[in-house]
N, C-alpha and C positions, 0 to 999 in steps of 0.2 A: 483664486480660481485654479482648478486642476488642469493639467496638461492634456490636450486632446490630440491624439494622433490618429488620423484617418486610416481606414483599411488600405487605401491605395499606397500609403507609405510603407506598408508591410508587403504588399503584393510585389513591389519592386525588389524586395529582399528575398523572394522565394528561392531563386537559384542558390543564394548563399545559405539559406536554411537547409535546403536539400543537400548541399555539400557537407555541411556540418553533421547532418543526420547520417549521411553515408559513412562518415568517419567513425561515428559512434557505433552504428550497426555492424560495420565490418570488423569491429573489435569485440569479439564474443566475451560475454561476462556472466557466465553461470554463477549463481550465488555461492555454491559450495567450492568453487575454485578460487582460492584466495589470491593466487598469482594473477589470474585473469581479471579479477575484480580490481586489483591494484593497477594493472595496466590500463583498464578502462578509466579508472579514476584519474590517471595522468592525462589522458585525452580530455576528459571533462574539465580538469583543472586548467588546461591550456585554453580551451574555448571560453571558460568562464572568466579567466584573467583578461582575455582580450575584450570581452563584452562589458565587464564590470570595472575594469581599470585597477584591479587589485588581485593579488595572489590569495588563494584560499588557505585556511588552516587544514592540514591533512591530519586526520584523527584515526589512528589505528587501534582498534579495540578488539582484543582477542584475535588478532590477525586480520580483522576485516577493516577495509579502508572506507572512510567517510570524508566528505569535504564540507567545509563551512566557510561562508563569507559573512562577516558582520560589517555592513556598510555604515560608515559614520560612527562618531563617538557617542551619539545620543542613546536614550533608552530604546529597547527593542519595541518595534511597533507592528511590523508585518512579517510573518514567516512564509517564505516560498519554499515548498517542500517537494522534493523529487527523489527518485531512486534510479540507479543505473545498472543494478543487477537484473538478470533475467532468469527464466525457468529453463532456458534452452542449453543443452550440453554442448561442449566443444565439438565442432564438426558439423553442427546444424547448418552453418553458413554454406557448406558445400551442397546441402540438400535444398535449402531455401535461400538462394543467393539474393544479394541486394539488387533491386530493380525498381524502376519507375516506368510503368507502362500504362499509357492512356490515363495518366494522373493517379494511378494506384501504386502506392509504395509498398514494397514487400521486403522482408528480411527479418531475422529473429530479433525481437525486441523493438521493432520499429514503432509499434502501436503502444506496447506496454513495456516501458514508457519513455523510450529514448527521445521520441519526438517532443515529449513534454519538457525535457531538459533544454532542447533547442528553443522551444517557445519561450521558456522562462528567460534564457539569456538574451534572446532577440528583443523581447518586450523591455527588459531592463536596460539594455544597450541603447535602444531608441529613446527611452525616457531620459537617460543620462545625457545623450547627445542633444536633446531638446531643452536641457537646462533644469530638469526636475531634480529636486532635492531628495535623494534616496537615503538620507540619514535615518537609521532605525530599521532598515530592511535587512533581514537575515535570509540567506539562501543556503539550504541544507540539501546535499545530495548524498544519500546513503547507499550502502552496498550490500544490504541483507534483507530487504523488504520481502522478497519472494519466499523467504523461509521463516517469516514471522518476526523479523527485526530483533533477533535475540540480543545483539550488542548495541543497537541504535535506539531502542525504545526509550531508555532513560534520557539519552541525548535529545531526542525529539521533544519529550516533555519539558526538558530544561530550556530548550530554545523557544518553545511556545509560551512559557510562563511570562505573563505580563503583556503579551501581544494582544492587539485588538482584533487580529484576524490571522488565520492560517489559510493559505491558498495552495491547494494540492494539485499538482500537474499530472495526476493519473489520467489515463485515457478516458474519453467520454463514454457514456452509456450509448445505447442504440440511437442512431440518428443525431448524435451530437449532444444528447441531453446531459445536463450537469447532474452530478451525484449529490443530491441533497440529503440522502440518508444511506447509511450502510449498516448491515447487521454486525453485531459484535461476534467475535470468534473465540471459541474455546477449543483447546486441543488436549486430548487425554490419551494416556497409554495405560491400559489395565494389564498388569502382569499377574499371572496365575501360577502358583506352584502346587504340584501334586506329588504323586509317588509312582515311580516306574515299577513295572512288573511284566512278566512274559504274557503277551496277549493271548497265547494259546494254552499255556500250561496252568497259569494261575492269575487270570485277570482280576479276580476278586481281591487280590492283595494290593492292587494298585489304586491310586486316586487319579482318575482320568481328567486331565485338564481340557480335553476336547469337549467332554460332556459338561464340565463346569462352565466353559465359555459359551456353550450353546444356550444354557439358561441365562447367563449374564447378557448375552446379545439381545434376547427378548426383553429383559428388564430394562436395559438401557434404551432400546428403541421406543419403549413405552413412555419415556420421559418427554418425547416430542409433543408439541401442541400446534398442529397445522393451522388452527383457527387464529392463533396469535403469531403465526409466521415463524415459530420456533422449530428448527430441524435438529434432530439428534441422529447422526448417521454412523453406525459401525462401519469401519472401512477395512484396513489391512488386518488380517487374522492369521496367526501361525500357532501351531501346536504339535508337539511330538518330534521324533527324530527318525524312527524306522516304522515300517508297516506292521511289525510283529511285537511292538513294545507299547504297553500302556503309556500314553504321554504324561511326562512329569513336569513339563514346563510349557507355557503358552502365553500369548499376549494378543491384545486387541487394541487397535487405534480407533478413536472416536472423534468425529468432527461435529461441533455444535455451533449453530448460528442462531442469533436471537436479535429481535428488534429493540428490546428494552433491557436496561440494567436489571430490572426485577426478574425478567425471564432468564437472563443469563445466570443470575445468582440462584434461582430456583433449580435449574438443571445442575449447577455445580453442587448444591446441597444433595440432590438426588444421587449424583455420581459418588459423592463421598459417603453416602449411606449404604452403598452396596455391601452385601455380606455373602460369604461363601454359601453355596447350596449343597455341596457334597461334604460329608465328614472327612476331615483331614486336608481339605483344600485351603489355600491361603491366598488372599488378594492383596495386591499393592497397587495403589492408584498414583500415577505420575502425571505431571502436567496440570493444567487448569485454565483459567481465563487468560487469554492472550491479548485480545484487543476489546475494549468496551464498545458498545454501539455508538455510531454517529447518528444521533437522533435528529429528526428534521428540525426541531426547535433550535439546534445549534447552527443551522445553515440558513434559517429563514431570512435574517436581515441581509446577509451577503447575497443571497439569491435575488432578493428584491433589488439590491444595488446593481447586480449584474444585468437585470432586466432594464434598468434605467440607462446603464452604460450602452447596452446593445441598441437601445432606441436612439440614443445620441449618435451612434456610429452608423445607423441605417442597417443594422444587422437584424435578422429575425429574432423575435423574442425567444430566449432560451427556455427549454423545458427542463423540469427537474424530475428526478426519479429516485427511488430507494432500491438498492441492489443488495444481493446476498453476500458478495465478496467484501472482504475487509481490506483496509489499507492503512498506511501510517496516519491518515486523517482521523482514524478512530482514536489514536492516542491524543491528538490535539483536542478533539472534541471532548474526550474523557477528562482532559485537564481543565475543561471549562472555557476553552477558547473558541469563539465563533469560527466555523470551518466550512469552506466550500471546496468540494472535491470534483474530479472529473473535468478539470479545465484544460486538459491536454488534447491530444489529437482526436480527430473524428475518423472512425473506421470500424474495425471489428476483428474478431478472431483471436482475442487475447489467449495465449497459452495453446493455440491450435495452429495446425499447419497452414491455415488460410489467413493467418494474421496479416493485417494490412492497414494502412492509413491513407487518407485522401489528401493529396498534395494541395488541391485548390482550396481546401478548408484551412490550411495553416495560417494564411495571412489574417483571416477573420478571428481565429483563436488568439493570435498574438495581439491583435488590436484590442480584443475584449480584455485580455489579461492586463495589458498596459493601462487601459481605461480604469479597470478596477483598482490597480495599484495607485494610479494618480488620484482617484477619489479618496482612497483610504489615507494616503499621505497628506492630502490637502486639509484633513480635519485636524485642527490645532489640538495638540496634546494627546492625540490618539496613541494609546499604548503607554502613556505616562502613568506611574503609580498614583493611586488615589491618595489624597492627603492623609486620610484616616489610617491607611495601611502602609504608608511609605516607610515608617520606622519599624515595622514588624519583621 
């Protein structure tokens, strides 16, 4: 039988959860500030050590700090996945200070996704206190998710390998919905090289990268397929140096989102098939597929289990939705591991000035996570290698 922890058990812990969240939010951790992320990791490590009864491994990859707890000596069974970096630059806290007013929590990163870290530690701490066997649980808290996980992607895939489930503590979708699907994300940088010339005296001697990019923008945008949910969005564009010089260098950033691997690959092939339109222009395509889609089939079983757990706890039946934003859950799903995302805070405004989380929802989310973990860990052999593949 799995351990059942009622919502009331977590309601009593709400003041402690808010205190831990305040500590994390008031330590600003923008992804590109390696010192700030390392400082935030030290706070997360201290909170996690208290909750889990073990110190984490601190993994510094290309200067970026990540934390890993592998609980127990047994095979890996369940991956609990979080990140503690945010999109907010240092100094944002002065503009959006920590506050809890009428049950609304505010502060940079409170929703996306520092509350998720607190929920993970709270659920696991209570399970441990209740005598649950957490052998096989891995908790991974990364420090570069908001910039595409350049150093942690391989680490995430490694930790997910062989697990029966990955539970992602990203913030919920609108109204607390779980994220049962996520579009895959691809990021490109198209670099164009032309030839400079005086724009007034002899523009015909130049190769104009602004004109070249204008044609490429239209060709790239045409790769989108709205009917299939595929977006191809030209974003940042630069070209040239002065107003009286034919531009000889330019570049274009492109953001691609797709619901299926097939669509993601189709667009990638289209991007790689681009050719110059002006004689003398040269193209260089950088980047590519960053995160594969989290397709709904990867979350279906865990979503059904979440519904059963919610019913046992007297919580409303969770809703599921597919969103355009990608997360580290895309990596675990892409590795073939059943993945359920959006298990973190209820609120809104991720990456926006009105970012907020709802305090009264935290106990129910912690209870749901604890129930999911208990159910997954109660299944004998979950996460153990198959006999046929154990020696491969």
